[in-house]
C-alpha positions in Angstrom: -0.1 0.1 0.0 1.2 3.7 -0.8 0.7 6.3 1.1 -1.3 9.2 -0.1 -0.7 13.2 -0.3 -3.4 15.3 -0.3 -3.7 18.6 -1.4 -6.7 21.2 -1.2 -6.0 24.2 -3.9 -7.4 27.7 -2.5 -10.6 29.1 -3.9 -8.6 31.7 -5.3 -5.6 30.1 -7.5 -3.8 33.2 -9.1 -0.5 34.7 -9.4 -0.9 36.3 -5.7 -1.8 33.0 -4.5 0.6 30.8 -6.6 4.1 33.0 -4.9 3.1 32.5 -1.7 2.9 28.4 -2.3 6.4 27.8 -3.4 7.1 24.6 -1.3 3.8 23.0 -2.9 6.1 21.7 -6.2 9.4 20.2 -4.0 6.8 18.3 -1.8 5.9 16.5 -4.7 8.7 15.7 -5.6 9.8 14.4 -2.4 6.6 13.3 -0.2 4.8 10.6 -0.9 4.5 8.6 -4.3 0.9 9.1 -4.8 -0.9 12.8 -4.5 -4.4 13.4 -4.9 -5.3 17.2 -5.4 -8.3 18.7 -4.6 -10.0 21.1 -6.7 -13.4 21.4 -6.0 -13.1 24.7 -3.8 -11.8 27.1 -7.1 -13.8 30.0 -8.1 -10.9 31.8 -9.3 -8.1 30.8 -11.6 -5.5 32.5 -14.2 -3.0 31.4 -16.3 -0.2 31.4 -13.5 -2.6 28.9 -11.3 -3.2 26.5 -14.5 0.4 26.6 -14.9 1.3 25.9 -11.4 -1.3 22.9 -11.9 0.9 21.5 -15.0 3.9 21.8 -12.8 2.8 19.7 -10.3 1.9 17.2 -12.7 5.2 17.2 -14.1 6.9 17.3 -11.0 4.9 14.1 -9.7 5.6 12.3 -13.1 9.1 13.6 -13.3 9.7 11.9 -9.7 8.1 8.9 -11.0 5.0 9.4 -8.6 1.1 9.2 -9.0 -1.3 11.8 -9.3 -4.8 12.7 -9.5 -6.7 15.8 -9.9 -10.1 15.6 -8.6 -13.5 17.6 -8.2 -12.7 19.7 -11.1 -15.9 21.5 -12.3 -17.2 22.2 -16.0 -16.0 25.6 -15.8 -12.6 24.9 -14.8 -12.0 22.0 -17.5 -13.6 25.0 -19.9 -10.4 27.5 -18.5 -7.7 24.6 -19.0 -9.1 23.7 -22.7 -8.8 27.1 -23.8 -4.8 26.7 -22.6 -4.9 23.5 -24.7 -4.3 21.7 -21.2 -7.7 20.0 -20.3 -6.1 16.9 -21.1 -4.3 17.1 -17.5 -7.9 17.2 -15.5 -8.1 13.7 -17.0 -5.1 12.6 -15.8 -6.6 10.5 -12.8 -4.9 7.1 -11.3 -7.6 5.0 -9.9 -6.8 1.9 -7.4 -5.1 4.3 -4.1 -5.5 2.1 -1.0 -3.4 4.4 1.4 -2.0 2.8 4.7 -1.5 6.8 5.8 -2.1 10.2 4.4 -0.5 13.3 4.8 -2.5 16.8 4.8 -0.1 19.3 3.3 
């Protein structure tokens, strides 16, 4: 069984919030082998927020970790489609069975 690390995105994920999250990419690369990113609370996102989520996926894959984006609503999916990046929200890995969880 692997440990799942969970990260809940803030309601606003713009350049201002992203600049206050400098360790999240390092955390994904170094903590846990499976990540679940909850996007349910996002009500505002800009291109910087989209880039952060894309970099989270890149950091996980580069570190040979698993990542899933959950609870992405249609508005968020449409926003990612505008950037040509809608496919990352479909990048879901099933079968997480955790013996422990870390909340970041």
